[in-house]
TORVEXTOR-509724 format. One record per residue: residue number from 1; x, y, z of N, C-alpha, C, O, CB in turn. Coordinates in pm, whole numbers. Glycine has a CB too. Layout:
BEGIN
+-----+--------+---------+--------+---------+----------+--------+--------+---------+--------+--------+---------+--------+---------+----------+--------+
| num | n.east | n.north |   n.up | ca.east | ca.north |  ca.up | c.east | c.north |   c.up | o.east | o.north |   o.up | cb.east | cb.north |  cb.up |
+-----+--------+---------+--------+---------+----------+--------+--------+---------+--------+--------+---------+--------+---------+----------+--------+
| NUM |      X |       Y |      Z |       X |        Y |      Z |      X |       Y |      Z |      X |       Y |      Z |       X |        Y |      Z |
...
+-----+--------+---------+--------+---------+----------+--------+--------+---------+--------+--------+---------+--------+---------+----------+--------+
END
This chain:
BEGIN
+-----+--------+---------+--------+---------+----------+--------+--------+---------+--------+--------+---------+--------+---------+----------+--------+
| num | n.east | n.north |   n.up | ca.east | ca.north |  ca.up | c.east | c.north |   c.up | o.east | o.north |   o.up | cb.east | cb.north |  cb.up |
+-----+--------+---------+--------+---------+----------+--------+--------+---------+--------+--------+---------+--------+---------+----------+--------+
|   1 |   7199 |    5994 |  10966 |    7206 |     5929 |  10839 |   7346 |    5943 |  10781 |   7410 |    6046 |  10797 |    7103 |     5987 |  10744 |
|   2 |   7392 |    5844 |  10717 |    7526 |     5844 |  10658 |   7524 |    5915 |  10523 |   7431 |    5903 |  10444 |    7578 |     5701 |  10642 |
|   3 |   7631 |    5988 |  10502 |    7646 |     6054 |  10372 |   7711 |    5957 |  10275 |   7793 |    5875 |  10314 |    7729 |     6184 |  10383 |
|   4 |   7673 |    5968 |  10151 |    7741 |     5882 |  10054 |   7886 |    5928 |  10037 |   7911 |    6048 |  10032 |    7667 |     5882 |   9918 |
|   5 |   7978 |    5837 |  10027 |    8119 |     5870 |  10012 |   8146 |    5918 |   9869 |   8085 |    5871 |   9773 |    8209 |     5748 |  10046 |
|   6 |   8238 |    6012 |   9860 |    8276 |     6062 |   9728 |   8368 |    5961 |   9661 |   8451 |    5897 |   9725 |    8345 |     6201 |   9737 |
|   7 |   8351 |    5950 |   9535 |    8437 |     5860 |   9459 |   8565 |    5934 |   9422 |   8574 |    6055 |   9439 |    8365 |     5807 |   9332 |
|   8 |   8663 |    5861 |   9373 |    8789 |     5923 |   9330 |   8764 |    6022 |   9218 |   8831 |    6125 |   9210 |    8888 |     5816 |   9284 |
|   9 |   8671 |    5992 |   9132 |    8641 |     6082 |   9020 |   8590 |    6217 |   9073 |   8629 |    6321 |   9022 |    8536 |     6019 |   8925 |
|  10 |   8504 |    6214 |   9174 |    8454 |     6338 |   9232 |   8567 |    6420 |   9296 |   8572 |    6542 |   9282 |    8345 |     6308 |   9336 |
|  11 |   8656 |    6352 |   9366 |    8768 |     6421 |   9430 |   8860 |    6486 |   9328 |   8901 |    6601 |   9345 |    8847 |     6324 |   9517 |
|  12 |   8894 |    6413 |   9221 |    8983 |     6467 |   9119 |   8917 |    6580 |   9042 |   8985 |    6674 |   9001 |    9026 |     6358 |   9024 |
|  13 |   8788 |    6573 |   9021 |    8717 |     6679 |   8950 |   8724 |    6809 |   9030 |   8752 |    6914 |   8973 |    8570 |     6639 |   8923 |
|  14 |   8698 |    6802 |   9158 |    8704 |     6924 |   9240 |   8847 |    6977 |   9249 |   8867 |    7098 |   9252 |    8648 |     6897 |   9380 |
|  15 |   8947 |    6887 |   9253 |    9086 |     6929 |   9257 |   9125 |    6995 |   9125 |   9197 |    7095 |   9126 |    9178 |     6809 |   9286 |
|  16 |   9078 |    6942 |   9014 |    9107 |     7002 |   8884 |   9047 |    7142 |   8876 |   9110 |    7233 |   8821 |    9053 |     6915 |   8771 |
|  17 |   8927 |    7161 |   8927 |    8865 |     7293 |   8928 |   8948 |    7392 |   9010 |   8967 |    7507 |   8970 |    8723 |     7284 |   8983 |
|  18 |   8996 |    7346 |   9125 |    9079 |     7432 |   9209 |   9208 |    7470 |   9138 |   9250 |    7586 |   9145 |    9111 |     7363 |   9340 |
|  19 |   9270 |    7377 |   9071 |    9395 |     7404 |   8999 |   9370 |    7502 |   8884 |   9450 |    7592 |   8861 |    9456 |     7272 |   8946 |
|  20 |   9259 |    7484 |   8813 |    9226 |     7576 |   8703 |   9206 |    7718 |   8756 |   9252 |    7814 |   8694 |    9100 |     7528 |   8628 |
|  21 |   9137 |    7731 |   8867 |    9115 |     7864 |   8925 |   9247 |    7926 |   8970 |   9270 |    8045 |   8949 |    9018 |     7855 |   9043 |
|  22 |   9334 |    7846 |   9032 |    9463 |     7895 |   9078 |   9547 |    7945 |   8960 |   9602 |    8056 |   8965 |    9539 |     7785 |   9154 |
|  23 |   9558 |    7863 |   8855 |    9639 |     7903 |   8740 |   9578 |    8022 |   8667 |   9651 |    8105 |   8613 |    9656 |     7786 |   8644 |
|  24 |   9447 |    8030 |   8664 |    9382 |     8146 |   8603 |   9415 |    8274 |   8677 |   9442 |    8377 |   8616 |    9232 |     8126 |   8598 |
|  25 |   9411 |    8267 |   8809 |    9444 |     8385 |   8890 |   9591 |    8421 |   8877 |   9626 |    8538 |   8868 |    9409 |     8360 |   9037 |
|  26 |   9676 |    8319 |   8876 |    9820 |     8343 |   8866 |   9857 |    8402 |   8731 |   9935 |    8497 |   8724 |    9897 |     8214 |   8889 |
|  27 |   9802 |    8348 |   8625 |    9835 |     8402 |   8492 |   9780 |    8542 |   8474 |   9839 |    8623 |   8404 |    9780 |     8311 |   8382 |
|  28 |   9666 |    8571 |   8537 |    9613 |     8707 |   8532 |   9704 |    8806 |   8603 |   9721 |    8919 |   8557 |    9474 |     8712 |   8593 |
|  29 |   9762 |    8764 |   8712 |    9854 |     8851 |   8786 |   9983 |    8872 |   8709 |  10040 |    8981 |   8712 |    9883 |     8792 |   8924 |
|  30 |  10031 |    8770 |   8641 |   10155 |     8781 |   8566 |  10136 |    8871 |   8444 |  10226 |    8947 |   8408 |   10205 |     8641 |   8522 |
|  31 |  10020 |    8862 |   8381 |    9994 |     8943 |   8262 |   9961 |    9088 |   8295 |   9965 |    9173 |   8206 |    9882 |     8882 |   8183 |
|  32 |   9929 |    9117 |   8419 |    9890 |     9252 |   8458 |  10010 |    9346 |   8455 |  10125 |    9304 |   8474 |    9827 |     9252 |   8597 |
|  33 |   9982 |    9473 |   8432 |   10086 |     9574 |   8436 |  10115 |    9607 |   8582 |  10033 |    9579 |   8669 |   10044 |     9702 |   8357 |
|  34 |  10231 |    9665 |   8609 |   10263 |     9701 |   8748 |  10160 |    9796 |   8811 |  10131 |    9785 |   8930 |   10400 |     9764 |   8755 |
|  35 |  10106 |    9888 |   8732 |   10007 |     9980 |   8789 |   9879 |    9907 |   8825 |   9815 |    9940 |   8925 |    9977 |    10094 |   8691 |
|  36 |   9840 |    9807 |   8744 |    9721 |     9729 |   8776 |   9743 |    9646 |   8902 |   9653 |    9633 |   8985 |    9682 |     9637 |   8659 |
|  37 |   9863 |    9591 |   8917 |    9895 |     9515 |   9038 |   9894 |    9607 |   9159 |   9845 |    9570 |   9266 |   10032 |     9444 |   9024 |
|  38 |   9950 |    9729 |   9143 |    9951 |     9824 |   9254 |   9809 |    9862 |   9295 |   9780 |    9877 |   9413 |   10030 |     9951 |   9216 |
|  39 |   9721 |    9877 |   9197 |    9582 |     9909 |   9230 |   9517 |    9794 |   9305 |   9440 |    9816 |   9399 |    9502 |     9939 |   9102 |
|  40 |   9549 |    9672 |   9265 |    9493 |     9557 |   9336 |   9544 |    9549 |   9479 |   9470 |    9513 |   9570 |    9527 |     9428 |   9262 |
|  41 |   9669 |    9584 |   9498 |    9728 |     9579 |   9631 |   9700 |    9705 |   9711 |   9736 |    9714 |   9828 |    9877 |     9556 |   9621 |
|  42 |   9636 |    9802 |   9647 |    9600 |     9929 |   9711 |   9722 |   10005 |   9760 |   9718 |   10064 |   9868 |    9505 |     9904 |   9826 |
|  43 |   9830 |   10004 |   9684 |    9947 |    10084 |   9718 |   9950 |   10204 |   9625 |   9920 |   10194 |   9506 |   10078 |    10000 |   9706 |
|  44 |   9987 |   10318 |   9681 |    9992 |    10441 |   9604 |  10131 |   10500 |   9620 |  10182 |   10511 |   9732 |    9881 |    10542 |   9650 |
|  45 |  10191 |   10536 |   9511 |   10322 |    10601 |   9515 |  10299 |   10751 |   9523 |  10240 |   10810 |   9433 |   10410 |    10563 |   9390 |
|  46 |  10346 |   10811 |   9630 |   10328 |    10955 |   9646 |  10440 |   11028 |   9576 |  10555 |   10987 |   9579 |   10323 |    10993 |   9795 |
|  47 |  10404 |   11139 |   9513 |   10504 |    11219 |   9444 |  10511 |   11362 |   9498 |  10609 |   11432 |   9472 |   10475 |    11222 |   9296 |
|  48 |  10411 |   11405 |   9572 |   10408 |    11541 |   9625 |  10407 |   11537 |   9777 |  10322 |   11474 |   9839 |   10285 |    11619 |   9572 |
|  49 |  10504 |   11607 |   9836 |   10517 |    11613 |   9981 |  10526 |   11758 |  10023 |  10552 |   11846 |   9941 |   10641 |    11533 |  10030 |
|  50 |  10504 |   11784 |  10151 |   10512 |    11919 |  10202 |  10656 |   11972 |  10199 |  10678 |   12090 |  10171 |   10457 |    11925 |  10345 |
|  51 |  10752 |   11886 |  10226 |   10894 |    11926 |  10230 |  10975 |   11831 |  10145 |  10947 |   11711 |  10138 |   10948 |    11928 |  10377 |
|  52 |  11076 |   11885 |  10079 |   11163 |    11799 |   9999 |  11307 |   11846 |  10009 |  11335 |   11966 |  10016 |   11118 |    11798 |   9852 |
|  53 |  11399 |   11750 |  10008 |   11542 |    11778 |  10006 |  11595 |   11736 |   9871 |  11567 |   11627 |   9822 |   11618 |    11705 |  10122 |
|  54 |  11674 |   11826 |   9810 |   11726 |    11800 |   9677 |  11877 |   11821 |   9673 |  11931 |   11906 |   9744 |   11658 |    11890 |   9573 |
|  55 |  11942 |   11742 |   9591 |   12085 |    11754 |   9565 |  12101 |   11822 |   9430 |  12048 |   11775 |   9330 |   12157 |    11613 |   9566 |
|  56 |  12173 |   11935 |   9427 |   12188 |    12016 |   9306 |  12326 |   11995 |   9245 |  12418 |   11951 |   9313 |   12165 |    12165 |   9337 |
|  57 |  12340 |   12028 |   9116 |   12471 |    12020 |   9052 |  12558 |   12137 |   9099 |  12511 |   12222 |   9175 |   12457 |    12021 |   8896 |
|  58 |  12683 |   12141 |   9054 |   12777 |    12242 |   9103 |  12737 |   12383 |   9063 |  12769 |   12478 |   9135 |   12916 |    12212 |   9052 |
|  59 |  12668 |   12400 |   8951 |   12624 |    12534 |   8910 |  12502 |   12579 |   8989 |  12476 |   12699 |   8999 |   12593 |    12536 |   8761 |
|  60 |  12427 |   12485 |   9045 |   12308 |    12519 |   9122 |  12185 |   12542 |   9036 |  12085 |   12595 |   9084 |   12334 |    12640 |   9204 |
|  61 |  12192 |   12503 |   8908 |   12079 |    12525 |   8817 |  11990 |   12403 |   8802 |  11871 |   12418 |   8774 |   12130 |    12566 |   8683 |
|  62 |  12045 |   12284 |   8821 |   11969 |    12161 |   8796 |  11972 |   12068 |   8917 |  12073 |   12055 |   8985 |   12026 |    12088 |   8674 |
|  63 |  11859 |   12005 |   8942 |   11852 |    11906 |   9048 |  11911 |   11776 |   8996 |  11869 |   11724 |   8892 |   11705 |    11885 |   9097 |
|  64 |  12009 |   11724 |   9068 |   12073 |    11598 |   9031 |  11991 |   11481 |   9086 |  11969 |   11382 |   9016 |   12218 |    11593 |   9083 |
|  65 |  11947 |   11494 |   9213 |   11875 |    11384 |   9276 |  11780 |   11438 |   9382 |  11814 |   11530 |   9457 |   11974 |    11283 |   9338 |
|  66 |  11662 |   11380 |   9387 |   11565 |    11410 |   9491 |  11599 |   11318 |   9608 |  11584 |   11197 |   9597 |   11415 |    11391 |   9442 |
|  67 |  11643 |   11375 |   9719 |   11690 |    11296 |   9831 |  11578 |   11248 |   9923 |  11578 |   11133 |   9967 |   11789 |    11375 |   9911 |
|  68 |  11482 |   11336 |   9953 |   11375 |    11298 |  10046 |  11251 |   11382 |  10021 |  11259 |   11499 |   9985 |   11422 |    11314 |  10192 |
|  69 |  11136 |   11320 |  10041 |   11008 |    11388 |  10039 |  10936 |   11352 |  10166 |  10902 |   11235 |  10187 |   10924 |    11351 |   9912 |
|  70 |  10910 |   11451 |  10254 |   10859 |    11423 |  10388 |  10752 |   11525 |  10423 |  10763 |   11642 |  10388 |   10974 |    11426 |  10493 |
|  71 |  10648 |   11480 |  10492 |   10540 |    11568 |  10536 |  10577 |   11646 |  10662 |  10552 |   11766 |  10669 |   10413 |    11488 |  10561 |
|  72 |  10636 |   11581 |  10760 |   10665 |    11641 |  10889 |  10786 |   11734 |  10879 |  10889 |   11695 |  10825 |   10689 |    11533 |  10995 |
|  73 |  10772 |   11857 |  10932 |   10881 |    11955 |  10922 |  11004 |   11914 |  11000 |  11116 |   11923 |  10948 |   10833 |    12089 |  10971 |
|  74 |  10987 |   11868 |  11123 |   11103 |    11830 |  11206 |  11178 |   11712 |  11145 |  11301 |   11709 |  11146 |   11057 |    11795 |  11349 |
|  75 |  11105 |   11617 |  11092 |   11169 |    11502 |  11028 |  11240 |   11544 |  10900 |  11348 |   11493 |  10869 |   11064 |    11393 |  10998 |
|  76 |  11180 |   11637 |  10826 |   11243 |    11688 |  10703 |  11372 |   11762 |  10736 |  11471 |   11749 |  10664 |   11146 |    11782 |  10628 |
|  77 |  11370 |   11840 |  10843 |   11491 |    11912 |  10885 |  11600 |   11815 |  10927 |  11717 |   11835 |  10894 |   11459 |    12008 |  11001 |
|  78 |  11562 |   11710 |  10999 |   11661 |    11609 |  11040 |  11719 |   11538 |  10918 |  11839 |   11510 |  10914 |   11597 |    11506 |  11136 |
|  79 |  11634 |   11507 |  10819 |   11683 |    11442 |  10697 |  11776 |   11534 |  10619 |  11877 |   11490 |  10564 |   11565 |    11398 |  10608 |
|  80 |  11743 |   11663 |  10616 |   11829 |    11762 |  10548 |  11967 |   11769 |  10615 |  12070 |   11766 |  10548 |   11763 |    11902 |  10549 |
|  81 |  11967 |   11778 |  10747 |   12095 |    11786 |  10819 |  12177 |   11659 |  10804 |  12300 |   11664 |  10794 |   12069 |    11814 |  10967 |
|  82 |  12109 |   11544 |  10804 |   12180 |    11418 |  10783 |  12241 |   11413 |  10643 |  12353 |   11363 |  10626 |   12085 |    11298 |  10803 |
|  83 |  12170 |   11464 |  10543 |   12223 |    11468 |  10406 |  12343 |   11562 |  10397 |  12440 |   11533 |  10327 |   12114 |    11512 |  10306 |
|  84 |  12338 |   11675 |  10468 |   12451 |    11769 |  10468 |  12574 |   11708 |  10533 |  12686 |   11733 |  10489 |   12412 |    11899 |  10541 |
|  85 |  12553 |   11627 |  10636 |   12666 |    11559 |  10700 |  12719 |   11446 |  10612 |  12839 |   11420 |  10609 |   12624 |    11503 |  10836 |
|  86 |  12628 |   11380 |  10541 |   12668 |    11267 |  10455 |  12748 |   11315 |  10334 |  12846 |   11251 |  10296 |   12544 |    11190 |  10408 |
|  87 |  12706 |   11427 |  10273 |   12774 |    11485 |  10157 |  12813 |   11628 |  10191 |  12741 |   11721 |  10155 |   12683 |    11480 |  10028 |
|  88 |  12927 |   11649 |  10260 |   12962 |    11782 |  10309 |  12986 |   11886 |  10199 |  12959 |   12004 |  10223 |   13083 |    11772 |  10393 |
|  89 |  13034 |   11850 |  10084 |   13062 |    11950 |   9981 |  12951 |   11967 |   9879 |  12966 |   12045 |   9785 |   13187 |    11913 |   9910 |
|  90 |  12842 |   11896 |   9894 |   12734 |    11898 |   9795 |  12640 |   12015 |   9819 |  12629 |   12067 |   9930 |   12656 |    11767 |   9799 |
|  91 |  12571 |   12055 |   9713 |   12471 |    12161 |   9721 |  12336 |   12096 |   9751 |  12279 |   12027 |   9667 |   12464 |    12244 |   9589 |
|  92 |  12285 |   12119 |   9872 |   12161 |    12054 |   9916 |  12066 |   12161 |   9967 |  12107 |   12254 |  10037 |   12189 |    11948 |  10026 |
|  93 |  11939 |   12148 |   9930 |   11837 |    12241 |   9978 |  11723 |   12165 |  10045 |  11697 |   12049 |  10014 |   11784 |    12326 |   9862 |
|  94 |  11657 |   12234 |  10136 |   11533 |    12187 |  10197 |  11427 |   12289 |  10157 |  11440 |   12408 |  10188 |   11544 |    12171 |  10355 |
|  95 |  11323 |   12243 |  10088 |   11221 |    12334 |  10039 |  11082 |   12291 |  10083 |  11056 |   12173 |  10107 |   11226 |    12342 |   9887 |
|  96 |  10995 |   12390 |  10094 |   10852 |    12367 |  10115 |  10784 |   12429 |   9994 |  10761 |   12550 |   9989 |   10799 |    12430 |  10253 |
|  97 |  10753 |   12346 |   9896 |   10702 |    12398 |   9770 |  10815 |   12470 |   9698 |  10921 |   12412 |   9676 |   10581 |    12494 |   9792 |
|  98 |  10792 |   12596 |   9661 |   10897 |    12676 |   9595 |  10984 |   12750 |   9695 |  11093 |   12796 |   9661 |   10834 |    12775 |   9499 |
|  99 |  10937 |   12762 |   9819 |   11010 |    12838 |   9920 |  11126 |   12757 |   9975 |  11108 |   12643 |  10019 |   10916 |    12880 |  10034 |
| 100 |  11244 |   12815 |   9972 |   11364 |    12750 |  10025 |  11370 |   12776 |  10175 |  11374 |   12891 |  10218 |   11493 |    12800 |   9954 |
| 101 |  11372 |   12669 |  10253 |   11380 |    12681 |  10399 |  11525 |   12685 |  10443 |  11566 |   12772 |  10520 |   11305 |    12565 |  10468 |
| 102 |  11604 |   12588 |  10394 |   11747 |    12585 |  10425 |  11824 |   12552 |  10299 |  11780 |   12474 |  10214 |   11777 |    12481 |  10537 |
| 103 |  11942 |   12614 |  10288 |   12026 |    12592 |  10171 |  12171 |   12597 |  10220 |  12217 |   12700 |  10267 |   12000 |    12700 |  10059 |
| 104 |  12241 |   12485 |  10208 |   12379 |    12484 |  10259 |  12474 |   12565 |  10172 |  12587 |   12591 |  10214 |   12429 |    12342 |  10270 |
| 105 |  12431 |   12604 |  10052 |   12515 |    12691 |   9969 |  12523 |   12831 |  10028 |  12625 |   12898 |  10012 |   12460 |    12698 |   9825 |
| 106 |  12420 |   12876 |  10095 |   12419 |    13010 |  10156 |  12529 |   13022 |  10261 |  12599 |   13123 |  10267 |   12283 |    13041 |  10220 |
| 107 |  12544 |   12920 |  10342 |   12645 |    12924 |  10448 |  12785 |   12927 |  10391 |  12869 |   13004 |  10437 |   12630 |    12805 |  10541 |
| 108 |  12812 |   12844 |  10290 |   12945 |    12842 |  10229 |  12974 |   12973 |  10159 |  13085 |   13025 |  10168 |   12957 |    12726 |  10131 |
| 109 |  12875 |   13027 |  10087 |   12894 |    13152 |  10014 |  12918 |   13266 |  10112 |  13002 |   13352 |  10086 |   12772 |    13182 |   9926 |
| 110 |  12845 |   13268 |  10223 |   12862 |    13374 |  10321 |  13003 |   13372 |  10380 |  13061 |   13478 |  10402 |   12757 |    13361 |  10433 |
| 111 |  13057 |   13256 |  10404 |   13192 |    13248 |  10458 |  13297 |   13295 |  10357 |  13396 |   13358 |  10395 |   13223 |    13105 |  10500 |
| 112 |  13275 |   13266 |  10229 |   13372 |    13305 |  10129 |  13362 |   13453 |  10099 |  13465 |   13519 |  10085 |   13352 |    13224 |  10001 |
| 113 |  13241 |   13507 |  10088 |   13225 |    13649 |  10054 |  13268 |   13741 |  10167 |  13330 |   13845 |  10143 |   13080 |    13679 |  10018 |
| 114 |  13236 |   13703 |  10289 |   13261 |    13793 |  10402 |  13349 |   13724 |  10506 |  13300 |   13684 |  10612 |   13127 |    13838 |  10466 |
| 115 |  13477 |   13709 |  10477 |   13563 |    13643 |  10575 |  13584 |   13733 |  10698 |  13584 |   13855 |  10689 |   13699 |    13606 |  10511 |
| 116 |  13601 |   13667 |  10810 |   13627 |    13744 |  10932 |  13767 |   13801 |  10926 |  13860 |   13734 |  10880 |   13609 |    13656 |  11060 |
| 117 |  13783 |   13923 |  10973 |   13910 |    13992 |  10966 |  14006 |   13947 |  11073 |  14118 |   13996 |  11080 |   13890 |    14139 |  10976 |
+-----+--------+---------+--------+---------+----------+--------+--------+---------+--------+--------+---------+--------+---------+----------+--------+
END
């Protein structure tokens, strides 16, 4: 059996509905806050890692910049060493929580305090 053909009015009505739905979804996304969009996209920004590398000021009291946050120890060590090579005179630490694993200030201080005779 033959189906009745749709008229132009039927085609335009369904197209208008599609356009309304599209613009409704688009305007909802534009009006959303970044956190709401992140929830929709299921992305999570991590702030706590097992290991972190930090760049300290010259006094060593304040963190100037958080360089890396990494879970894997070997990768964290490689990132720390790369940062030490990138900024040779900077104060950089590799920490696991509060425990300092590596600190390039220790090596410089040891050379200055105890020079070889």
